[in-house]
Structures are given as structure tokens and as C-alpha cells.
Biopython code that builds the backbone (N, CA, C, O; Angstrom):
import numpy as np
from Bio.PDB.StructureBuilder import StructureBuilder

atoms = [
    (1, "UNK", "N", (66.274, -68.569, -4.517)),
    (1, "UNK", "CA", (66.698, -67.779, -5.642)),
    (1, "UNK", "C", (65.454, -67.271, -6.358)),
    (1, "UNK", "O", (64.487, -68.008, -6.553)),
    (2, "UNK", "N", (65.492, -65.999, -6.746)),
    (2, "UNK", "CA", (64.378, -65.409, -7.457)),
    (2, "UNK", "C", (64.892, -64.758, -8.726)),
    (2, "UNK", "O", (65.997, -64.216, -8.740)),
    (3, "UNK", "N", (64.114, -64.805, -9.781)),
    (3, "UNK", "CA", (64.499, -64.208, -11.054)),
    (3, "UNK", "C", (63.711, -62.925, -11.246)),
    (3, "UNK", "O", (62.483, -62.910, -11.157)),
    (4, "UNK", "N", (64.447, -61.837, -11.515)),
    (4, "UNK", "CA", (63.806, -60.553, -11.779)),
    (4, "UNK", "C", (63.154, -60.653, -13.141)),
    (4, "UNK", "O", (63.840, -60.919, -14.128)),
    (5, "UNK", "N", (61.871, -60.451, -13.222)),
    (5, "UNK", "CA", (61.145, -60.690, -14.465)),
    (5, "UNK", "C", (61.488, -59.695, -15.564)),
    (5, "UNK", "O", (61.320, -60.023, -16.739)),
    (6, "UNK", "N", (61.958, -58.503, -15.243)),
    (6, "UNK", "CA", (62.248, -57.507, -16.270)),
    (6, "UNK", "C", (63.641, -57.711, -16.852)),
    (6, "UNK", "O", (63.809, -57.702, -18.072)),
    (7, "UNK", "N", (64.630, -57.893, -16.002)),
    (7, "UNK", "CA", (66.003, -57.982, -16.496)),
    (7, "UNK", "C", (66.464, -59.410, -16.690)),
    (7, "UNK", "O", (67.436, -59.648, -17.406)),
    (8, "UNK", "N", (65.809, -60.343, -16.088)),
    (8, "UNK", "CA", (66.227, -61.734, -16.189)),
    (8, "UNK", "C", (67.367, -62.068, -15.256)),
    (8, "UNK", "O", (67.906, -63.173, -15.305)),
    (9, "UNK", "N", (67.741, -61.131, -14.411)),
    (9, "UNK", "CA", (68.834, -61.377, -13.483)),
    (9, "UNK", "C", (68.359, -62.245, -12.329)),
    (9, "UNK", "O", (67.178, -62.270, -11.984)),
    (10, "UNK", "N", (69.280, -62.927, -11.767)),
    (10, "UNK", "CA", (68.994, -63.790, -10.635)),
    (10, "UNK", "C", (69.358, -63.037, -9.352)),
    (10, "UNK", "O", (70.479, -62.550, -9.199)),
    (11, "UNK", "N", (68.423, -62.955, -8.465)),
    (11, "UNK", "CA", (68.662, -62.305, -7.164)),
    (11, "UNK", "C", (68.720, -63.375, -6.092)),
    (11, "UNK", "O", (67.814, -64.200, -5.978)),
    (12, "UNK", "N", (69.771, -63.361, -5.320)),
    (12, "UNK", "CA", (69.878, -64.290, -4.205)),
    (12, "UNK", "C", (69.195, -63.667, -2.990)),
    (12, "UNK", "O", (69.656, -62.654, -2.464)),
    (13, "UNK", "N", (68.132, -64.257, -2.564)),
    (13, "UNK", "CA", (67.409, -63.770, -1.401)),
    (13, "UNK", "C", (67.908, -64.496, -0.175)),
    (13, "UNK", "O", (68.082, -65.715, -0.180)),
    (14, "UNK", "N", (68.132, -63.746, 0.858)),
    (14, "UNK", "CA", (68.587, -64.336, 2.100)),
    (14, "UNK", "C", (67.382, -64.515, 3.020)),
    (14, "UNK", "O", (66.638, -63.570, 3.281)),
    (15, "UNK", "N", (67.209, -65.703, 3.490)),
    (15, "UNK", "CA", (66.116, -65.993, 4.395)),
    (15, "UNK", "C", (66.679, -66.098, 5.803)),
    (15, "UNK", "O", (67.609, -66.860, 6.066)),
    (16, "UNK", "N", (66.105, -65.329, 6.684)),
    (16, "UNK", "CA", (66.532, -65.374, 8.065)),
    (16, "UNK", "C", (65.579, -66.259, 8.847)),
    (16, "UNK", "O", (64.359, -66.125, 8.757)),
    (17, "UNK", "N", (66.151, -67.143, 9.598)),
    (17, "UNK", "CA", (65.338, -67.987, 10.464)),
    (17, "UNK", "C", (65.435, -67.440, 11.871)),
    (17, "UNK", "O", (66.525, -67.164, 12.372)),
    (18, "UNK", "N", (64.303, -67.288, 12.493)),
    (18, "UNK", "CA", (64.283, -66.831, 13.879)),
    (18, "UNK", "C", (63.778, -67.955, 14.758)),
    (18, "UNK", "O", (62.922, -68.745, 14.362)),
    (19, "UNK", "N", (64.315, -68.005, 15.930)),
    (19, "UNK", "CA", (63.896, -69.042, 16.865)),
    (19, "UNK", "C", (62.513, -68.686, 17.391)),
    (19, "UNK", "O", (62.190, -67.508, 17.545)),
    (20, "UNK", "N", (61.709, -69.681, 17.663)),
    (20, "UNK", "CA", (60.394, -69.402, 18.251)),
    (20, "UNK", "C", (60.559, -68.654, 19.571)),
    (20, "UNK", "O", (61.589, -68.774, 20.235)),
    (21, "UNK", "N", (59.558, -67.898, 19.938)),
    (21, "UNK", "CA", (59.614, -67.056, 21.128)),
    (21, "UNK", "C", (59.878, -67.875, 22.390)),
    (21, "UNK", "O", (60.597, -67.421, 23.279)),
    (22, "UNK", "N", (59.321, -69.046, 22.476)),
    (22, "UNK", "CA", (59.526, -69.878, 23.652)),
    (22, "UNK", "C", (61.000, -70.211, 23.824)),
    (22, "UNK", "O", (61.507, -70.220, 24.945)),
    (23, "UNK", "N", (61.697, -70.487, 22.714)),
    (23, "UNK", "CA", (63.121, -70.792, 22.790)),
    (23, "UNK", "C", (63.905, -69.551, 23.219)),
    (23, "UNK", "O", (64.844, -69.652, 24.008)),
    (24, "UNK", "N", (63.526, -68.395, 22.707)),
    (24, "UNK", "CA", (64.220, -67.174, 23.073)),
    (24, "UNK", "C", (64.051, -66.878, 24.556)),
    (24, "UNK", "O", (65.005, -66.492, 25.232)),
    (25, "UNK", "N", (62.836, -67.060, 25.059)),
    (25, "UNK", "CA", (62.574, -66.786, 26.460)),
    (25, "UNK", "C", (63.351, -67.736, 27.363)),
    (25, "UNK", "O", (63.806, -67.341, 28.437)),
    (26, "UNK", "N", (63.505, -68.983, 26.933)),
    (26, "UNK", "CA", (64.183, -69.981, 27.743)),
    (26, "UNK", "C", (65.694, -69.755, 27.754)),
    (26, "UNK", "O", (66.349, -70.032, 28.759)),
    (27, "UNK", "N", (66.247, -69.262, 26.664)),
    (27, "UNK", "CA", (67.698, -69.118, 26.580)),
    (27, "UNK", "C", (68.186, -67.773, 27.083)),
    (27, "UNK", "O", (69.336, -67.662, 27.509)),
    (28, "UNK", "N", (67.368, -66.773, 27.047)),
    (28, "UNK", "CA", (67.763, -65.429, 27.428)),
    (28, "UNK", "C", (67.182, -65.089, 28.789)),
    (28, "UNK", "O", (65.966, -65.134, 28.976)),
    (29, "UNK", "N", (68.026, -64.756, 29.724)),
    (29, "UNK", "CA", (67.547, -64.405, 31.052)),
    (29, "UNK", "C", (67.545, -62.892, 31.175)),
    (29, "UNK", "O", (68.541, -62.240, 30.862)),
    (30, "UNK", "N", (66.431, -62.328, 31.628)),
    (30, "UNK", "CA", (66.380, -60.872, 31.769)),
    (30, "UNK", "C", (67.279, -60.405, 32.913)),
    (30, "UNK", "O", (67.427, -61.088, 33.926)),
    (31, "UNK", "N", (67.859, -59.254, 32.732)),
    (31, "UNK", "CA", (68.684, -58.684, 33.785)),
    (31, "UNK", "C", (67.957, -57.481, 34.359)),
    (31, "UNK", "O", (67.251, -56.760, 33.653)),
    (32, "UNK", "N", (68.142, -57.283, 35.638)),
    (32, "UNK", "CA", (67.482, -56.177, 36.317)),
    (32, "UNK", "C", (68.542, -55.155, 36.686)),
    (32, "UNK", "O", (69.552, -55.482, 37.309)),
    (33, "UNK", "N", (68.299, -53.921, 36.295)),
    (33, "UNK", "CA", (69.205, -52.840, 36.618)),
    (33, "UNK", "C", (68.635, -52.098, 37.818)),
    (33, "UNK", "O", (67.595, -51.449, 37.705)),
    (34, "UNK", "N", (69.293, -52.185, 38.951)),
    (34, "UNK", "CA", (68.793, -51.557, 40.170)),
    (34, "UNK", "C", (68.990, -50.053, 40.179)),
    (34, "UNK", "O", (68.502, -49.376, 41.084)),
    (35, "UNK", "N", (69.691, -49.518, 39.197)),
    (35, "UNK", "CA", (69.926, -48.085, 39.141)),
    (35, "UNK", "C", (68.793, -47.339, 38.462)),
    (35, "UNK", "O", (68.804, -46.109, 38.423)),
    (36, "UNK", "N", (67.817, -48.056, 37.928)),
    (36, "UNK", "CA", (66.701, -47.425, 37.228)),
    (36, "UNK", "C", (65.779, -46.738, 38.219)),
    (36, "UNK", "O", (65.597, -47.216, 39.338)),
    (37, "UNK", "N", (65.197, -45.619, 37.810)),
    (37, "UNK", "CA", (64.241, -44.910, 38.644)),
    (37, "UNK", "C", (62.899, -45.622, 38.588)),
    (37, "UNK", "O", (62.540, -46.201, 37.563)),
    (38, "UNK", "N", (62.167, -45.580, 39.673)),
    (38, "UNK", "CA", (60.840, -46.185, 39.700)),
    (38, "UNK", "C", (59.800, -45.078, 39.751)),
    (38, "UNK", "O", (60.068, -43.979, 40.237)),
    (39, "UNK", "N", (58.636, -45.374, 39.255)),
    (39, "UNK", "CA", (57.534, -44.422, 39.282)),
    (39, "UNK", "C", (56.845, -44.481, 40.633)),
    (39, "UNK", "O", (56.795, -45.531, 41.273)),
    (40, "UNK", "N", (56.322, -43.357, 41.055)),
    (40, "UNK", "CA", (55.570, -43.341, 42.303)),
    (40, "UNK", "C", (54.387, -42.397, 42.147)),
    (40, "UNK", "O", (54.386, -41.495, 41.309)),
    (41, "UNK", "N", (53.390, -42.634, 42.975)),
    (41, "UNK", "CA", (52.181, -41.816, 42.958)),
    (41, "UNK", "C", (51.925, -41.330, 44.376)),
    (41, "UNK", "O", (51.990, -42.103, 45.332)),
    (42, "UNK", "N", (51.634, -40.038, 44.501)),
    (42, "UNK", "CA", (51.295, -39.476, 45.798)),
    (42, "UNK", "C", (49.885, -38.907, 45.708)),
    (42, "UNK", "O", (49.580, -38.101, 44.828)),
    (43, "UNK", "N", (49.036, -39.335, 46.626)),
    (43, "UNK", "CA", (47.656, -38.871, 46.644)),
    (43, "UNK", "C", (47.539, -37.660, 47.570)),
    (43, "UNK", "O", (48.115, -37.637, 48.658)),
    (44, "UNK", "N", (46.798, -36.675, 47.127)),
    (44, "UNK", "CA", (46.575, -35.503, 47.964)),
    (44, "UNK", "C", (45.601, -35.858, 49.077)),
    (44, "UNK", "O", (44.942, -36.897, 49.040)),
    (45, "UNK", "N", (45.525, -34.986, 50.054)),
    (45, "UNK", "CA", (44.599, -35.198, 51.173)),
    (45, "UNK", "C", (43.161, -35.244, 50.684)),
    (45, "UNK", "O", (42.360, -36.048, 51.161)),
    (46, "UNK", "N", (42.835, -34.372, 49.726)),
    (46, "UNK", "CA", (41.465, -34.354, 49.192)),
    (46, "UNK", "C", (41.144, -35.677, 48.504)),
    (46, "UNK", "O", (40.046, -36.213, 48.658)),
    (47, "UNK", "N", (42.089, -36.192, 47.759)),
    (47, "UNK", "CA", (41.874, -37.469, 47.070)),
    (47, "UNK", "C", (41.686, -38.602, 48.073)),
    (47, "UNK", "O", (40.845, -39.478, 47.874)),
    (48, "UNK", "N", (42.465, -38.584, 49.144)),
    (48, "UNK", "CA", (42.324, -39.616, 50.170)),
    (48, "UNK", "C", (40.961, -39.523, 50.855)),
    (48, "UNK", "O", (40.359, -40.549, 51.170)),
    (49, "UNK", "N", (40.472, -38.314, 51.088)),
    (49, "UNK", "CA", (39.145, -38.135, 51.687)),
    (49, "UNK", "C", (38.055, -38.637, 50.749)),
    (49, "UNK", "O", (37.100, -39.278, 51.187)),
    (50, "UNK", "N", (38.197, -38.347, 49.462)),
    (50, "UNK", "CA", (37.220, -38.829, 48.471)),
    (50, "UNK", "C", (37.201, -40.351, 48.466)),
    (50, "UNK", "O", (36.135, -40.964, 48.412)),
    (51, "UNK", "N", (38.381, -40.958, 48.523)),
    (51, "UNK", "CA", (38.469, -42.419, 48.535)),
    (51, "UNK", "C", (37.778, -42.999, 49.771)),
    (51, "UNK", "O", (37.040, -43.979, 49.670)),
    (52, "UNK", "N", (38.020, -42.388, 50.941)),
    (52, "UNK", "CA", (37.379, -42.860, 52.174)),
    (52, "UNK", "C", (35.861, -42.733, 52.082)),
    (52, "UNK", "O", (35.130, -43.644, 52.472)),
    (53, "UNK", "N", (35.395, -41.606, 51.568)),
    (53, "UNK", "CA", (33.957, -41.372, 51.436)),
    (53, "UNK", "C", (33.335, -42.375, 50.483)),
    (53, "UNK", "O", (32.261, -42.914, 50.751)),
    (54, "UNK", "N", (34.014, -42.626, 49.364)),
    (54, "UNK", "CA", (33.509, -43.594, 48.395)),
    (54, "UNK", "C", (33.421, -44.983, 49.006)),
    (54, "UNK", "O", (32.426, -45.683, 48.816)),
    (55, "UNK", "N", (34.457, -45.390, 49.743)),
    (55, "UNK", "CA", (34.446, -46.709, 50.373)),
    (55, "UNK", "C", (33.333, -46.812, 51.422)),
    (55, "UNK", "O", (32.683, -47.850, 51.543)),
    (56, "UNK", "N", (33.120, -45.737, 52.171)),
    (56, "UNK", "CA", (32.067, -45.741, 53.197)),
    (56, "UNK", "C", (30.683, -45.825, 52.556)),
    (56, "UNK", "O", (29.807, -46.538, 53.046)),
    (57, "UNK", "N", (30.493, -45.091, 51.455)),
    (57, "UNK", "CA", (29.186, -45.111, 50.800)),
    (57, "UNK", "C", (28.939, -46.440, 50.097)),
    (57, "UNK", "O", (27.790, -46.857, 49.949)),
    (58, "UNK", "N", (29.994, -47.100, 49.669)),
    (58, "UNK", "CA", (29.837, -48.405, 49.011)),
    (58, "UNK", "C", (29.388, -49.464, 50.001)),
    (58, "UNK", "O", (28.716, -50.426, 49.628)),
    (59, "UNK", "N", (29.760, -49.289, 51.271)),
    (59, "UNK", "CA", (29.398, -50.263, 52.292)),
    (59, "UNK", "C", (27.918, -50.175, 52.663)),
    (59, "UNK", "O", (27.332, -51.162, 53.109)),
    (60, "UNK", "N", (27.311, -49.005, 52.484)),
    (60, "UNK", "CA", (25.913, -48.812, 52.845)),
    (60, "UNK", "C", (25.019, -49.199, 51.680)),
    (60, "UNK", "O", (25.430, -49.184, 50.520)),
    (61, "UNK", "N", (23.786, -49.544, 52.019)),
    (61, "UNK", "CA", (22.801, -49.840, 50.977)),
    (61, "UNK", "C", (22.468, -48.544, 50.242)),
    (61, "UNK", "O", (22.221, -47.526, 50.887)),
    (62, "UNK", "N", (22.455, -48.557, 48.913)),
    (62, "UNK", "CA", (22.216, -47.327, 48.167)),
    (62, "UNK", "C", (20.767, -46.839, 48.257)),
    (62, "UNK", "O", (20.488, -45.677, 47.963)),
    (63, "UNK", "N", (19.856, -47.709, 48.656)),
    (63, "UNK", "CA", (18.439, -47.354, 48.704)),
    (63, "UNK", "C", (17.862, -47.821, 50.036)),
    (63, "UNK", "O", (18.154, -48.920, 50.507)),
    (64, "UNK", "N", (17.044, -46.970, 50.627)),
    (64, "UNK", "CA", (16.348, -47.335, 51.857)),
    (64, "UNK", "C", (15.142, -48.184, 51.456)),
    (64, "UNK", "O", (14.084, -47.658, 51.111)),
    (65, "UNK", "N", (15.314, -49.478, 51.506)),
    (65, "UNK", "CA", (14.282, -50.388, 51.006)),
    (65, "UNK", "C", (12.986, -50.306, 51.832)),
    (65, "UNK", "O", (11.896, -50.524, 51.302)),
    (66, "UNK", "N", (13.107, -49.995, 53.116)),
    (66, "UNK", "CA", (11.896, -49.873, 53.940)),
    (66, "UNK", "C", (11.067, -48.672, 53.500)),
    (66, "UNK", "O", (9.841, -48.753, 53.426)),
    (67, "UNK", "N", (11.735, -47.559, 53.207)),
    (67, "UNK", "CA", (11.029, -46.359, 52.763)),
    (67, "UNK", "C", (10.391, -46.590, 51.397)),
    (67, "UNK", "O", (9.270, -46.143, 51.151)),
    (68, "UNK", "N", (11.092, -47.276, 50.521)),
    (68, "UNK", "CA", (10.550, -47.587, 49.191)),
    (68, "UNK", "C", (9.313, -48.463, 49.323)),
    (68, "UNK", "O", (8.315, -48.238, 48.638)),
    (69, "UNK", "N", (9.373, -49.462, 50.202)),
    (69, "UNK", "CA", (8.232, -50.348, 50.412)),
    (69, "UNK", "C", (7.030, -49.577, 50.959)),
    (69, "UNK", "O", (5.892, -49.819, 50.557)),
    (70, "UNK", "N", (7.298, -48.636, 51.892)),
    (70, "UNK", "CA", (6.205, -47.844, 52.465)),
    (70, "UNK", "C", (5.554, -46.957, 51.402)),
    (70, "UNK", "O", (4.330, -46.823, 51.368)),
    (71, "UNK", "N", (6.362, -46.358, 50.545)),
    (71, "UNK", "CA", (5.815, -45.496, 49.486)),
    (71, "UNK", "C", (5.034, -46.325, 48.472)),
    (71, "UNK", "O", (3.977, -45.897, 48.009)),
    (72, "UNK", "N", (5.538, -47.501, 48.124)),
    (72, "UNK", "CA", (4.816, -48.376, 47.194)),
    (72, "UNK", "C", (3.458, -48.775, 47.764)),
    (72, "UNK", "O", (2.448, -48.799, 47.060)),
    (73, "UNK", "N", (3.464, -49.088, 49.062)),
    (73, "UNK", "CA", (2.202, -49.483, 49.702)),
    (73, "UNK", "C", (1.217, -48.308, 49.697)),
    (73, "UNK", "O", (0.035, -48.490, 49.404)),
    (74, "UNK", "N", (1.708, -47.097, 50.022)),
    (74, "UNK", "CA", (0.840, -45.914, 50.046)),
    (74, "UNK", "C", (0.305, -45.607, 48.647)),
    (74, "UNK", "O", (-0.853, -45.216, 48.504)),
    (75, "UNK", "N", (1.124, -45.777, 47.625)),
    (75, "UNK", "CA", (0.667, -45.568, 46.246)),
    (75, "UNK", "C", (-0.405, -46.584, 45.867)),
    (75, "UNK", "O", (-1.408, -46.240, 45.242)),
    (76, "UNK", "N", (-0.180, -47.846, 46.255)),
    (76, "UNK", "CA", (-1.145, -48.897, 45.931)),
    (76, "UNK", "C", (-2.474, -48.680, 46.660)),
    (76, "UNK", "O", (-3.544, -48.944, 46.111)),
    (77, "UNK", "N", (-2.393, -48.195, 47.904)),
    (77, "UNK", "CA", (-3.602, -47.951, 48.697)),
    (77, "UNK", "C", (-4.300, -46.646, 48.312)),
    (77, "UNK", "O", (-5.470, -46.439, 48.634)),
    (78, "UNK", "N", (-3.576, -45.777, 47.627)),
    (78, "UNK", "CA", (-4.145, -44.473, 47.276)),
    (78, "UNK", "C", (-4.040, -43.460, 48.401)),
    (78, "UNK", "O", (-4.727, -42.439, 48.386)),
    (79, "UNK", "N", (-3.186, -43.733, 49.377)),
    (79, "UNK", "CA", (-3.055, -42.831, 50.522)),
    (79, "UNK", "C", (-1.821, -41.933, 50.443)),
    (79, "UNK", "O", (-1.589, -41.124, 51.341)),
    (80, "UNK", "N", (-1.054, -42.063, 49.410)),
    (80, "UNK", "CA", (0.154, -41.241, 49.264)),
    (80, "UNK", "C", (-0.236, -39.836, 48.848)),
    (80, "UNK", "O", (-0.924, -39.642, 47.845)),
    (81, "UNK", "N", (0.209, -38.853, 49.627)),
    (81, "UNK", "CA", (-0.139, -37.467, 49.338)),
    (81, "UNK", "C", (1.101, -36.726, 48.843)),
    (81, "UNK", "O", (2.185, -36.854, 49.412)),
    (82, "UNK", "N", (0.924, -35.961, 47.790)),
    (82, "UNK", "CA", (2.000, -35.174, 47.201)),
    (82, "UNK", "C", (1.846, -33.732, 47.651)),
    (82, "UNK", "O", (0.781, -33.138, 47.477)),
    (83, "UNK", "N", (2.889, -33.167, 48.225)),
    (83, "UNK", "CA", (2.890, -31.767, 48.637)),
    (83, "UNK", "C", (3.530, -30.964, 47.501)),
    (83, "UNK", "O", (4.754, -30.855, 47.428)),
    (84, "UNK", "N", (2.712, -30.411, 46.631)),
    (84, "UNK", "CA", (3.188, -29.699, 45.441)),
    (84, "UNK", "C", (4.026, -28.485, 45.806)),
    (84, "UNK", "O", (5.007, -28.183, 45.126)),
    (85, "UNK", "N", (3.650, -27.784, 46.873)),
    (85, "UNK", "CA", (4.406, -26.593, 47.283)),
    (85, "UNK", "C", (5.831, -26.973, 47.706)),
    (85, "UNK", "O", (6.792, -26.297, 47.340)),
    (86, "UNK", "N", (5.958, -28.046, 48.470)),
    (86, "UNK", "CA", (7.269, -28.509, 48.919)),
    (86, "UNK", "C", (8.121, -28.963, 47.726)),
    (86, "UNK", "O", (9.324, -28.704, 47.695)),
    (87, "UNK", "N", (7.519, -29.626, 46.765)),
    (87, "UNK", "CA", (8.242, -30.061, 45.572)),
    (87, "UNK", "C", (8.717, -28.858, 44.773)),
    (87, "UNK", "O", (9.852, -28.843, 44.296)),
    (88, "UNK", "N", (7.872, -27.856, 44.622)),
    (88, "UNK", "CA", (8.246, -26.643, 43.897)),
    (88, "UNK", "C", (9.412, -25.938, 44.574)),
    (88, "UNK", "O", (10.333, -25.488, 43.893)),
    (89, "UNK", "N", (9.395, -25.833, 45.895)),
    (89, "UNK", "CA", (10.495, -25.200, 46.626)),
    (89, "UNK", "C", (11.811, -25.940, 46.389)),
    (89, "UNK", "O", (12.851, -25.320, 46.165)),
    (90, "UNK", "N", (11.756, -27.245, 46.438)),
    (90, "UNK", "CA", (12.970, -28.047, 46.251)),
    (90, "UNK", "C", (13.505, -27.923, 44.825)),
    (90, "UNK", "O", (14.717, -27.913, 44.606)),
    (91, "UNK", "N", (12.600, -27.830, 43.867)),
    (91, "UNK", "CA", (13.040, -27.650, 42.472)),
    (91, "UNK", "C", (13.735, -26.309, 42.313)),
    (91, "UNK", "O", (14.780, -26.217, 41.670)),
    (92, "UNK", "N", (13.154, -25.269, 42.897)),
    (92, "UNK", "CA", (13.749, -23.933, 42.805)),
    (92, "UNK", "C", (15.113, -23.903, 43.503)),
    (92, "UNK", "O", (16.059, -23.310, 42.985)),
    (93, "UNK", "N", (15.215, -24.528, 44.654)),
    (93, "UNK", "CA", (16.496, -24.603, 45.356)),
    (93, "UNK", "C", (17.528, -25.345, 44.515)),
    (93, "UNK", "O", (18.684, -24.931, 44.423)),
    (94, "UNK", "N", (17.108, -26.422, 43.916)),
    (94, "UNK", "CA", (18.015, -27.230, 43.100)),
    (94, "UNK", "C", (18.530, -26.436, 41.911)),
    (94, "UNK", "O", (19.700, -26.554, 41.546)),
    (95, "UNK", "N", (17.705, -25.661, 41.329)),
    (95, "UNK", "CA", (18.083, -24.863, 40.166)),
    (95, "UNK", "C", (18.897, -23.640, 40.564)),
    (95, "UNK", "O", (19.420, -22.942, 39.695)),
    (96, "UNK", "N", (19.012, -23.372, 41.833)),
    (96, "UNK", "CA", (19.820, -22.252, 42.294)),
    (96, "UNK", "C", (19.138, -20.913, 42.174)),
    (96, "UNK", "O", (19.803, -19.879, 42.245)),
    (97, "UNK", "N", (17.822, -20.896, 41.992)),
    (97, "UNK", "CA", (17.092, -19.642, 41.861)),
    (97, "UNK", "C", (16.736, -19.039, 43.213)),
    (97, "UNK", "O", (16.401, -17.859, 43.315)),
    (98, "UNK", "N", (16.813, -19.869, 44.246)),
    (98, "UNK", "CA", (16.439, -19.396, 45.578)),
    (98, "UNK", "C", (17.424, -20.007, 46.573)),
    (98, "UNK", "O", (17.750, -21.189, 46.463)),
    (99, "UNK", "N", (17.904, -19.226, 47.542)),
    (99, "UNK", "CA", (18.795, -19.822, 48.561)),
    (99, "UNK", "C", (18.028, -20.828, 49.404)),
    (99, "UNK", "O", (16.814, -20.719, 49.579)),
    (100, "UNK", "N", (18.762, -21.814, 49.924)),
    (100, "UNK", "CA", (18.111, -22.870, 50.695)),
    (100, "UNK", "C", (17.529, -22.308, 51.982)),
    (100, "UNK", "O", (18.196, -21.573, 52.710)),
    (101, "UNK", "N", (16.286, -22.661, 52.251)),
    (101, "UNK", "CA", (15.576, -22.211, 53.432)),
    (101, "UNK", "C", (15.725, -23.276, 54.504)),
    (101, "UNK", "O", (15.385, -24.435, 54.267)),
    (102, "UNK", "N", (16.228, -22.910, 55.683)),
    (102, "UNK", "CA", (16.456, -23.870, 56.764)),
    (102, "UNK", "C", (15.185, -24.250, 57.507)),
    (102, "UNK", "O", (15.211, -25.171, 58.323)),
    (103, "UNK", "N", (14.076, -23.572, 57.251)),
    (103, "UNK", "CA", (12.837, -23.831, 57.995)),
    (103, "UNK", "C", (12.151, -25.119, 57.533)),
    (103, "UNK", "O", (11.249, -25.605, 58.215)),
    (104, "UNK", "N", (12.561, -25.687, 56.380)),
    (104, "UNK", "CA", (11.878, -26.895, 55.906)),
    (104, "UNK", "C", (12.600, -28.137, 56.289)),
    (104, "UNK", "O", (12.153, -29.237, 55.963)),
]
sb = StructureBuilder()
sb.init_structure("model")
sb.init_model(0)
sb.init_chain("A")
sb.init_seg("    ")
for serial, (resi, resn, name, xyz) in enumerate(atoms, 1):
    if name == "N":
        sb.init_residue(resn, " ", resi, " ")
    sb.init_atom(name, np.array(xyz, "f"), 0.0, 1.0, " ", f" {name:<3s}", serial, name[0])
structure = sb.get_structure()
């Protein structure tokens, strides 16, 4: 019972008791309606190819560790040579300023 402070009237408050969730789950059994539609997903051929390619690339080592070791050794020895012209060509090709040359 609560008293309204302005009017002095008595308000009867109803308190609802709810059963704990564990009790509700134990007493209520879910029903399955077999008439409901189910969701489905269809992958396009392109998506399936991308998935295959991704799985194949994941199986391979992402870095050629032997080549990295050889370059590190050449850098440490001072024998690694940089071909500036070849690097410039590749940069230009990458930027799309020049069509790719098959001679390299």
C-alpha cells in the first residue's frame, strides 16, 4: 500500500511475481512449426571461385622465406644491387601511366 503524498489517498499497488527463468524454461516446452519458411543462401560461381582461391592461398606460405634470407644475406654482405630503372618501370606500371611491357 502506498499513500499519495499530495491527496493523502491510499493507492493499492499490485505486485506481480514472476517465476525465475529457469522455472519457465523447465515448465514450458517449445513447439516447432514445420510450416515455417527457412532461410537459404546461394553462392554465385564467382563467389565460389573466390572462396577456392582464398583457401588455396591460405595453404601456401605467404612469404618465400628462402628468398628473404638470400636478400638479407646480400644486404648484410653489401652485395645486393638495386636496379633503379627496373624499379621505376614497375612503379609507372603500377600507377597505370604506362601499359605493362612483356619484355621484362
